[in-house]
PLY file of the C-alpha trace (Angstrom):
ply
format ascii 1.0
element vertex 73
property float x
property float y
property float z
element edge 72
property int vertex1
property int vertex2
end_header
-22.27 -20.58 -19.21
-20.76 -21.86 -15.95
-19.53 -19.31 -13.42
-15.76 -19.23 -12.96
-14.38 -21.01 -9.93
-11.99 -18.92 -7.89
-9.33 -20.15 -5.57
-9.09 -18.21 -2.34
-6.18 -18.09 0.03
-6.39 -16.48 3.44
-3.07 -15.33 4.87
-1.98 -13.69 8.06
0.59 -10.94 7.66
2.77 -9.27 10.27
1.94 -5.62 10.85
3.01 -2.92 13.30
1.41 0.47 14.05
2.68 3.53 15.94
1.82 7.17 16.50
4.34 9.31 14.63
4.56 11.85 17.45
6.69 9.27 19.30
9.35 9.70 16.59
8.88 13.08 14.91
8.50 16.52 16.49
6.89 17.78 13.25
4.00 15.30 13.40
0.45 16.28 14.26
-1.78 14.73 16.91
-3.23 11.86 14.84
-0.30 11.18 12.49
0.64 7.51 12.30
2.82 4.93 10.60
1.89 1.33 9.85
4.21 -1.27 8.35
2.85 -4.52 6.91
5.02 -7.33 5.59
4.17 -8.57 2.10
2.55 -11.99 1.97
5.49 -13.34 -0.05
7.97 -11.87 2.47
9.84 -9.86 -0.18
9.09 -6.39 1.20
6.75 -4.07 3.09
3.79 -1.78 2.62
4.44 1.37 4.65
1.52 3.68 5.32
2.25 7.14 6.69
-1.04 8.85 7.40
-2.92 8.43 4.10
0.11 7.76 1.86
1.10 4.23 0.89
4.67 3.31 -0.02
5.73 -0.16 -1.17
9.37 -1.20 -0.80
11.22 -4.43 -1.50
14.03 -5.45 0.86
16.58 -4.26 -1.73
14.95 -0.85 -1.96
14.93 -0.49 1.83
18.60 -1.51 1.97
19.40 1.16 -0.62
17.53 3.79 1.42
19.40 2.82 4.61
22.81 2.91 2.88
22.16 6.21 1.11
20.84 7.94 4.25
23.89 6.71 6.17
26.17 8.09 3.45
24.27 11.37 3.37
24.64 11.77 7.13
28.41 11.22 6.89
28.84 14.18 4.52
0 1
1 2
2 3
3 4
4 5
5 6
6 7
7 8
8 9
9 10
10 11
11 12
12 13
13 14
14 15
15 16
16 17
17 18
18 19
19 20
20 21
21 22
22 23
23 24
24 25
25 26
26 27
27 28
28 29
29 30
30 31
31 32
32 33
33 34
34 35
35 36
36 37
37 38
38 39
39 40
40 41
41 42
42 43
43 44
44 45
45 46
46 47
47 48
48 49
49 50
50 51
51 52
52 53
53 54
54 55
55 56
56 57
57 58
58 59
59 60
60 61
61 62
62 63
63 64
64 65
65 66
66 67
67 68
68 69
69 70
70 71
71 72
């Protein structure tokens, strides 16, 4: 039996990293946030400390709009 041939694609993705204590008074010394754009450009992986969240652009728009509405009330 022949081994399967795999196609590999190497991509470069945009990513940004920051210490959370620059933004949040409740953060601890080594807390961080990292945001990485999806390879297909449709959203972001957001890592806060050890937790990973994945959001499409539509989901992020909904979060922005709802937080804005919440702050108005």
